[in-house]
BAGU-452426 format. One line per 5 residues: number of its first residue (from 1); their letters; for each residue x, y, z of N, C-alpha, C. Coordinates in steps of 0.2 Angstrom, whole numbers. Layout:
NUM) A) X/Y/Z/X/Y/Z/X/Y/Z  ... $
This chain:
1) XXXXX) -181/243/150/-181/236/151/-188/235/155  -192/230/153/-198/228/157/-197/226/164  -201/229/168/-200/227/176/-202/219/176  -197/215/179/-198/208/179/-204/206/184  -206/210/189/-211/209/193/-218/210/189 $
6) XXXXX) -218/215/185/-224/216/182/-225/211/176  -220/209/173/-221/204/167/-223/197/170  -220/196/176/-222/189/180/-230/190/181  -232/195/184/-239/196/186/-243/196/179  -241/198/174/-245/198/167/-245/190/165 $
11) XXXXX) -240/187/166/-240/180/164/-245/176/169  -245/178/175/-250/174/180/-257/176/178  -258/182/176/-265/184/174/-267/180/168  -263/180/163/-264/176/157/-266/168/158  -261/166/162/-262/159/164/-269/157/168 $
16) XXXXX) -271/162/172/-277/161/175/-283/162/171  -283/167/166/-288/168/162/-289/162/157  -284/159/154/-284/154/150/-284/147/153  -283/147/159/-283/140/163/-277/136/160  -271/140/159/-265/137/156/-267/135/148 $
21) XXXXX) -271/138/145/-272/137/138/-272/144/135  -271/144/128/-271/151/125/-277/155/125  -277/161/125/-282/166/124/-281/171/119  -286/175/117/-284/180/112/-283/186/115  -280/191/111/-278/197/114/-284/201/116 $
26) XXXXX) -290/201/113/-296/204/115/-298/202/122  -298/196/123/-300/193/130/-295/196/135  -289/196/134/-284/199/139/-285/207/140  -287/210/135/-288/218/136/-295/219/139  -300/214/138/-306/215/141/-306/214/149 $
31) XXXXX) -300/210/151/-299/209/158/-294/214/161  -293/219/158/-290/225/162/-282/225/160  -280/221/156/-273/221/154/-272/226/148  -266/229/147/-265/234/142/-260/231/137  -261/235/131/-256/232/126/-249/233/128 $
36) XXXXX) -247/238/132/-240/239/134/-238/233/139  -243/231/143/-241/225/147/-240/219/143  -244/218/138/-244/212/134/-237/212/130  -235/218/127/-229/218/124/-223/217/128  -223/220/134/-218/219/139/-217/212/141 $
41) XXXXX) -222/208/142/-222/201/144/-220/197/138  -222/198/132/-219/195/127/-212/196/125  -210/202/126/-203/204/125/-198/200/130  -201/200/136/-197/197/142/-198/189/142  -201/186/137/-202/179/137/-207/176/142 $
46) XXXXX) -211/180/145/-216/177/149/-222/175/146  -223/177/140/-229/175/136/-227/172/129  -231/168/127/-229/165/120/-235/167/115  -233/168/109/-239/170/104/-238/164/99  -242/159/99/-241/153/94/-244/155/88 $
51) XXXXX) -249/160/88/-252/163/82/-253/170/83  -253/174/78/-254/181/79/-260/183/82  -260/187/87/-266/189/91/-268/184/97  -263/179/98/-265/174/103/-259/174/109  -261/173/115/-257/173/120/-257/167/125 $
56) XXXXX) -251/164/127/-251/159/131/-245/160/136  -246/158/143/-241/159/148/-235/154/146  -229/157/146/-223/153/145/-223/147/149  -225/147/156/-225/142/160/-229/136/158  -235/138/154/-239/133/152/-236/129/146 $
61) XXXXX) -232/133/142/-229/129/136/-223/125/139  -219/127/143/-213/124/145/-215/117/149  -220/118/153/-223/112/157/-227/107/153  -229/108/147/-233/104/143/-229/98/140  -232/93/139/-229/87/135/-231/88/128 $
66) XXXXX) -229/83/124/-230/84/117/-238/85/115  -242/81/118/-249/82/117/-252/89/119  -250/91/125/-252/97/128/-249/103/123  -243/103/120/-241/108/116/-245/108/109  -247/102/107/-250/102/101/-257/105/102 $
71) XXXXX) -260/103/108/-267/106/109/-267/113/110  -262/116/113/-261/123/113/-260/126/106  -256/123/102/-255/125/95/-262/125/91  -266/120/92/-272/119/89/-277/125/91  -278/126/97/-282/131/100/-280/138/98 $
76) XXXXX) -274/139/98/-272/146/95/-274/147/88  -273/142/84/-275/142/77/-283/143/76  -287/140/81/-294/140/80/-296/147/83  -292/150/87/-294/157/90/-294/162/84  -289/161/79/-289/165/73/-294/163/68 $
81) XXXXX) -296/157/68/-300/154/63/-306/150/66  -310/153/69/-315/149/73/-320/145/69  -321/146/63/-325/142/58/-322/136/55  -315/136/57/-312/130/54/-312/124/58  -310/118/55/-311/112/58/-304/109/58 $
86) XXXXX) -301/106/63/-295/103/63/-295/97/58  -289/96/54/-289/91/49/-282/89/48  -282/84/43/-275/82/41/-271/79/46  -265/81/46/-260/79/52/-262/80/59  -265/86/59/-267/88/66/-273/84/69 $
91) XXXXX) -278/82/64/-283/78/66/-280/71/67  -275/69/63/-273/62/65/-269/62/72  -266/67/74/-263/67/80/-269/67/86  -274/71/84/-280/71/89/-283/64/90  -284/61/84/-287/54/84/-282/49/87 $
96) XXXXX) -276/51/88/-271/46/90/-269/40/85  -269/42/79/-267/37/73/-260/35/74  -258/29/75/-252/27/77/-247/26/70  -246/31/67/-242/31/61/-238/37/60  -231/36/61/-226/42/61/-227/46/55 $
101) XXXXX) -229/43/49/-229/48/43/-235/53/43  -240/52/48/-245/57/48/-245/61/54  -239/61/58/-239/65/64/-238/72/61  -240/77/66/-239/84/64/-232/86/62  -231/90/57/-224/93/55/-223/98/60 $
106) XXXXX) -216/100/61/-214/105/66/-210/110/63  -210/116/66/-206/121/64/-201/123/70  -195/125/68/-191/126/74/-191/133/76  -191/134/83/-191/141/85/-185/141/90  -181/146/90/-175/147/94/-177/147/102 $
111) XXXXX) -183/149/103/-184/150/111/-189/144/113  -194/143/109/-199/138/110/-197/131/109  -192/130/104/-191/123/102/-195/121/96  -196/115/95/-201/113/90/-208/115/91  -211/118/86/-218/120/87/-222/117/82 $
116) XXXXX) -228/114/84/-232/110/79/-235/115/73  -235/112/67/-238/116/62/-245/113/62  -250/118/62/-257/116/63/-261/115/56  -264/110/55/-268/109/49/-276/110/50  -279/115/47/-286/116/47/-289/116/40 $
121) XXXXX) -296/115/40/-299/115/34/-305/119/35  -307/124/30/-313/128/30/-314/130/23  -321/132/22/-322/134/15/-318/140/13  -317/141/7/-314/147/4/-307/145/1  -302/150/2/-296/149/-1/-291/146/4 $
126) XXXXX) -286/142/2/-281/139/6/-276/144/8  -272/142/13/-266/147/15/-261/143/18  -255/145/18/-249/142/21/-245/147/25  -244/146/31/-240/151/35/-235/146/39  -230/149/42/-225/145/45/-227/140/50 $
131) XXXXX) -233/142/54/-236/138/59/-243/135/58  -245/136/52/-252/135/50/-253/133/43  -257/128/41/-259/127/34/-267/126/34  -270/130/30/-277/130/29/-279/127/23  -283/121/23/-285/118/17/-292/120/15 $
136) XXXXX) -293/122/9/-300/124/7/-304/118/6  -311/119/6/-315/113/4/-321/113/9  -327/110/7/-333/109/11/-331/103/16  -335/103/22/-335/98/27/-342/96/29  -345/91/26/-352/89/28/-352/87/35 $
141) XXXXX) -357/88/39/-358/86/46/-355/79/47  -357/74/42/-354/67/43/-347/66/43  -343/72/41/-336/71/41/-333/74/47  -337/76/52/-334/80/58/-336/76/64  -331/77/69/-333/74/76/-329/78/81 $
146) XXXXX) -331/77/87/-328/81/93/-322/76/95  -316/79/96/-311/75/99/-307/80/104  -307/78/110/-304/82/115/-307/89/115  -313/90/114/-317/96/114/-316/100/108  -312/98/103/-311/101/97/-315/98/91 $
151) XXXXX) -318/102/86/-321/99/80/-316/97/75  -315/91/74/-310/88/70/-314/84/64  -310/83/59/-312/79/53/-313/71/56  -318/68/54/-319/61/57/-313/56/55  -312/50/58/-307/46/56/-307/44/49 $
156) XXXXX) -313/43/46/-313/41/39/-311/47/34  -313/53/36/-311/59/32/-304/61/33  -301/60/39/-294/61/40/-290/56/36  -291/50/36/-288/45/33/-288/46/25  -293/48/23/-294/50/15/-290/56/14 $
161) XXXXX) -290/61/18/-287/67/16/-279/66/16  -277/62/20/-269/61/20/-267/56/15  -271/51/14/-270/45/10/-269/47/2  -273/53/1/-273/55/-6/-266/58/-8  -262/60/-4/-255/62/-5/-250/58/-3 $
166) XXXXX) -251/51/-2/-246/47/0/-245/42/-6  -239/39/-6/-237/33/-10/-242/27/-9  -244/23/-13/-249/18/-12/-248/13/-7  -242/11/-6/-241/6/0/-242/10/7  -240/16/7/-241/20/14/-248/21/15 $
171) XXXXX) -251/23/9/-259/24/9/-262/18/12  -260/12/9/-264/6/11/-263/5/19  -257/6/21/-256/5/28/-260/10/32  -261/16/30/-265/21/34/-273/19/33  -275/16/27/-282/14/27/-283/8/31 $
176) XXXXX) -278/3/32/-279/-2/37/-280/0/44  -276/5/46/-277/8/52/-284/11/53  -286/15/48/-293/18/48/-298/13/49  -298/8/45/-303/3/45/-304/0/52  -298/-2/55/-297/-5/62/-300/0/67 $
181) XXXXX) -299/6/66/-301/11/71/-308/12/71  -311/12/65/-318/13/64/-322/7/67  -319/1/67/-323/-5/70/-322/-4/77  -316/-2/80/-315/-2/87/-320/4/90  -320/9/86/-324/15/89/-332/13/89 $
186) XXXXX) -334/9/85/-341/7/85/-342/1/90  -337/-2/93/-338/-7/97/-334/-6/104  -335/-1/107/-330/0/113/-330/-6/118  -325/-8/121/-324/-13/126/-324/-20/123  -325/-21/117/-326/-28/114/-319/-30/111 $
191) XXXXX) -317/-36/111/-311/-39/109/-310/-37/101  -305/-33/100/-304/-30/93/-302/-36/88  -298/-41/91/-295/-46/86/-301/-50/83  -306/-51/87/-312/-55/84/-316/-51/80  -317/-45/82/-321/-40/78/-319/-39/71 $
196) XXXXX) -312/-38/70/-309/-36/63/-310/-42/58  -311/-48/61/-312/-54/56/-320/-55/55  -324/-51/58/-331/-52/58/-334/-49/51  -337/-53/47/-339/-50/40/-343/-44/41  -348/-43/45/-352/-38/46/-348/-31/48 $
201) XXXXX) -344/-32/53/-340/-27/55/-335/-24/50  -332/-29/46/-328/-27/40/-332/-23/35  -338/-25/34/-342/-22/29/-344/-15/31  -345/-14/38/-347/-8/40/-341/-3/39  -335/-5/41/-330/0/41/-328/1/33 $
206) XXXXX) -328/-4/29/-327/-2/22/-332/3/19  -338/2/21/-344/6/18/-343/13/21  -340/14/27/-339/21/30/-334/24/26  -329/21/24/-323/24/20/-326/26/13  -329/21/10/-331/22/3/-337/27/3 $
211) XXXXX) -341/28/8/-346/33/8/-343/40/8  -338/40/13/-334/47/13/-331/48/7  -328/43/4/-324/45/-2/-329/47/-8  -335/44/-8/-340/46/-13/-342/54/-12  -342/56/-6/-343/63/-5/-337/68/-7 $
216) XXXXX) -332/65/-8/-326/68/-10/-324/67/-18  -329/65/-22/-327/62/-28/-323/67/-33  -324/74/-31/-320/79/-35/-313/80/-33  -311/77/-27/-305/78/-24/-299/74/-28  -294/78/-29/-288/75/-33/-286/68/-29 $
221) XXXXX) -285/63/-33/-283/57/-31/-288/52/-27  -294/54/-26/-299/50/-23/-301/44/-27  -302/45/-33/-304/39/-37/-299/33/-37  -292/35/-37/-287/30/-37/-287/27/-30  -289/31/-25/-289/28/-18/-295/23/-17 $
226) XXXXX) -300/23/-22/-305/18/-21/-303/11/-21  -298/9/-26/-296/3/-26/-292/1/-20  -288/5/-17/-284/4/-11/-289/2/-5  -294/6/-5/-299/5/1/-302/-2/1  -303/-4/-5/-306/-11/-6/-300/-16/-4 $
231) XXXXX) -294/-15/-4/-289/-19/-2/-287/-19/5  -290/-14/9/-289/-13/16/-290/-19/20  -286/-20/25/-287/-25/30/-287/-23/37  -292/-23/40/-293/-20/47/-289/-25/52  -288/-31/50/-285/-36/55/-278/-35/55 $
236) XXXXX) -275/-31/51/-267/-29/51/-266/-26/58  -261/-28/62/-260/-25/68/-253/-21/68  -250/-20/63/-244/-16/63/-243/-13/56  -239/-8/55/-237/-5/49/-234/-10/45  -229/-14/48/-225/-19/45/-230/-24/41 $
241) XXXXX) -235/-26/45/-240/-31/42/-243/-28/35  -245/-22/36/-248/-19/30/-243/-18/24  -237/-16/25/-232/-15/20/-230/-22/17  -230/-27/22/-228/-34/20/-233/-36/15  -240/-35/16/-245/-37/12/-245/-34/5 $
246) XXXXX) -243/-27/5/-242/-24/-1/-237/-27/-5  -231/-29/-3/-226/-32/-6/-228/-39/-9  -232/-43/-5/-234/-49/-7/-238/-48/-13  -243/-43/-13/-247/-42/-19/-243/-40/-25  -238/-35/-24/-234/-33/-29/-230/-38/-33 $
251) XXXXX) -228/-43/-29/-224/-49/-31/-228/-55/-33  -235/-54/-34/-240/-59/-36/-240/-65/-32  -239/-65/-26/-239/-71/-22/-246/-72/-20  -248/-78/-18/-254/-80/-16/-256/-76/-9  -261/-73/-9/-263/-69/-3/-265/-73/3 $
256) XXXXX) -262/-71/9/-264/-75/15/-270/-72/18  -272/-75/24/-277/-72/28/-273/-69/34  -276/-64/37/-272/-60/42/-275/-61/49  -271/-62/54/-272/-63/61/-278/-68/62  -276/-74/60/-281/-80/62/-278/-84/68 $
261) XXXXX) -283/-86/72/-281/-91/77/-279/-97/75  -273/-100/77/-271/-106/75/-269/-111/81  -271/-117/81/-270/-121/87/-263/-125/86  -259/-124/92/-253/-127/92/-253/-134/95  -248/-138/94/-247/-145/97/-248/-145/104 $
266) XXXXX) -246/-140/108/-247/-139/115/-254/-138/117  -259/-137/113/-266/-136/115/-268/-129/115  -263/-124/114/-264/-117/115/-266/-114/108  -270/-109/108/-272/-105/102/-267/-99/101  -264/-99/95/-260/-93/94/-263/-89/88 $
271) XXXXX) -262/-82/88/-264/-78/83/-258/-77/78  -259/-79/72/-253/-79/67/-254/-72/63  -249/-69/61/-249/-63/57/-252/-64/50  -249/-69/47/-252/-71/41/-253/-79/40  -258/-81/37/-259/-89/37/-261/-90/30 $
276) XXXXX) -257/-95/27/-259/-98/20/-262/-105/23  -268/-105/24/-271/-111/27/-270/-118/23  -272/-117/17/-272/-123/13/-265/-126/12  -259/-122/13/-252/-124/12/-249/-125/19  -253/-124/24/-250/-125/31/-244/-121/32 $
281) XXXXX) -244/-114/30/-239/-109/31/-241/-104/35  -237/-102/40/-238/-96/44/-233/-91/43  -234/-84/42/-229/-79/41/-230/-75/47  -224/-73/49/-223/-68/55/-219/-62/53  -222/-56/54/-218/-50/53/-215/-48/60 $
286) XXXXX) -209/-48/60/-206/-46/67/-203/-39/67  -207/-35/70/-206/-28/71/-201/-27/77  -198/-21/77/-193/-20/82/-195/-20/89  -202/-19/90/-205/-19/97/-208/-26/99  -208/-31/94/-211/-37/96/-208/-41/101 $
291) XXXXX) -201/-41/101/-198/-45/106/-193/-41/109  -194/-38/115/-190/-33/118/-186/-36/123  -188/-41/127/-184/-45/132/-182/-52/130  -178/-55/134/-176/-62/133/-182/-66/134  -186/-64/139/-192/-69/140/-197/-68/133 $
296) XXXXX) -197/-63/130/-201/-62/124/-198/-67/119  -192/-68/118/-188/-72/113/-190/-79/115  -189/-81/121/-190/-88/124/-198/-90/122  -202/-85/124/-209/-87/123/-211/-88/116  -208/-84/111/-209/-85/104/-206/-91/101 $
301) XXXXX) -200/-93/104/-197/-99/102/-202/-105/104  -204/-105/110/-209/-111/112/-215/-111/107  -218/-105/106/-224/-104/102/-222/-107/95  -217/-105/92/-215/-108/85/-214/-115/85  -211/-118/90/-210/-125/90/-217/-129/91 $
306) XXXXX) -222/-126/95/-228/-129/96/-232/-129/89  -231/-123/85/-235/-123/79/-231/-128/74  -225/-128/74/-222/-133/69/-223/-140/71  -224/-142/77/-226/-149/79/-233/-150/77  -237/-145/76/-244/-146/74/-244/-146/66 $
311) XXXXX) -238/-146/63/-238/-147/55/-238/-140/51  -236/-135/55/-236/-128/51/-229/-127/50  -227/-124/44/-221/-121/42/-221/-114/43  -216/-111/48/-216/-104/50/-211/-100/46  -213/-95/43/-208/-91/39/-208/-84/43 $
316) XXXXX) -202/-81/44/-202/-75/47/-198/-69/43  -199/-63/45/-195/-58/41/-196/-52/46  -191/-47/45/-190/-41/48/-192/-35/44  -192/-29/47/-194/-23/43/-189/-22/37  -183/-23/38/-178/-22/32/-179/-27/27 $
321) XXXXX) -181/-33/29/-182/-39/24/-189/-38/20  -193/-34/23/-200/-34/19/-201/-27/16  -197/-22/19/-198/-15/16/-192/-12/12  -186/-13/15/-180/-11/12/-178/-15/6  -178/-22/7/-176/-27/2/-181/-32/2 $
326) XXXXX) -187/-30/-1/-193/-35/0/-192/-42/-4  -187/-42/-8/-186/-49/-12/-184/-54/-7  -181/-52/-1/-179/-57/4/-185/-60/7  -190/-56/9/-196/-59/11/-200/-63/6  -201/-60/0/-205/-64/-5/-201/-70/-7 $
331) XXXXX) -195/-70/-7/-191/-76/-9/-192/-82/-4  -192/-80/2/-193/-85/8/-200/-87/7  -205/-83/6/-212/-86/5/-213/-90/-1  -210/-88/-6/-210/-93/-12/-207/-99/-11  -201/-99/-7/-198/-106/-6/-202/-110/-1 $
336) XXXXX) -205/-107/4/-210/-111/8/-216/-114/4  -219/-110/0/-224/-112/-4/-222/-118/-8  -216/-117/-12/-214/-123/-16/-213/-129/-12  -210/-128/-6/-208/-134/-1/-215/-137/1  -220/-134/3/-226/-137/5/-230/-140/-1 $
341) XXXXX) -230/-137/-7/-233/-140/-12/-229/-147/-14  -223/-147/-14/-219/-153/-15/-221/-158/-10  -221/-156/-4/-222/-161/1/-229/-164/0  -234/-160/-2/-241/-162/-3/-241/-167/-8  -237/-166/-14/-237/-171/-19/-234/-178/-17 $
346) XXX) -229/-177/-13/-226/-184/-11/-230/-188/-6  -235/-184/-2/-239/-188/2/-246/-189/0  -247/-187/-6/-254/-188/-9/-255/-195/-11 $
């Protein structure tokens, strides 16, 4: 049985060498540790091997949050494949893309708990392992950027890599996020709501995605994605807004403008999720986090009343009404359009 004091000491040395990040076995041996010491510490659970040939102090793993554990998993994979670039779901996590469907997948470990599966891209052949997926293919310099000190696929490349394997409605939602992030990244510190409706900024983001897609013209699914890219809307502020817009288009409704400022009767300017300006209709997509407290509900009630007194008809829907049973949302919008058109005829 390994001597507990020695295995603890080995763990401390590995933690110091890696500064609580993973190192490779060669580095550990170069600093005086032996294979026997490493095996004993691994057997005692003092060290973690997230990838073959890599070592991490168990205390570093247990004390890390979700981001810290993912960074350790990524670094362990890059120690094995130093020429690779972080891509796909791992790159989406590194970029902080707010979309559950592109978060890293996990594999269960009886001791470590959920361990992130790392996605990398490099030239040559692809590979799949329990904790690693390697995607083959070239990566031009324009498709790379440094994130948290790691070389990752760019926002545009990451969005396209993931969107090619998603259903079109989900891909559109991811494209919306990508366009918005491209604009925000090019204009740090500026108000994003006004930037995303600026024609020049929108053209810049669209061109960035289309240019990246052109570099991937041989990639499966990329040509189909070209149409979706042109339907992208950087003004969308939530997944629900993106999926709502997809359903509107699928049901052949007149398409609204997204996130426009509207003046209420109280003199305040409010941002509307969707606006059919000529019909004086506002659409509001109510996500689960939109109204958390009673004060949120009261504030929204006063907002809606101010808009209605200013002559707007407000239509609302939830996630279930737009995504699970979208005919509820589309029928409400159709009814509102019919009502406003009839009113316009009566008052003409």
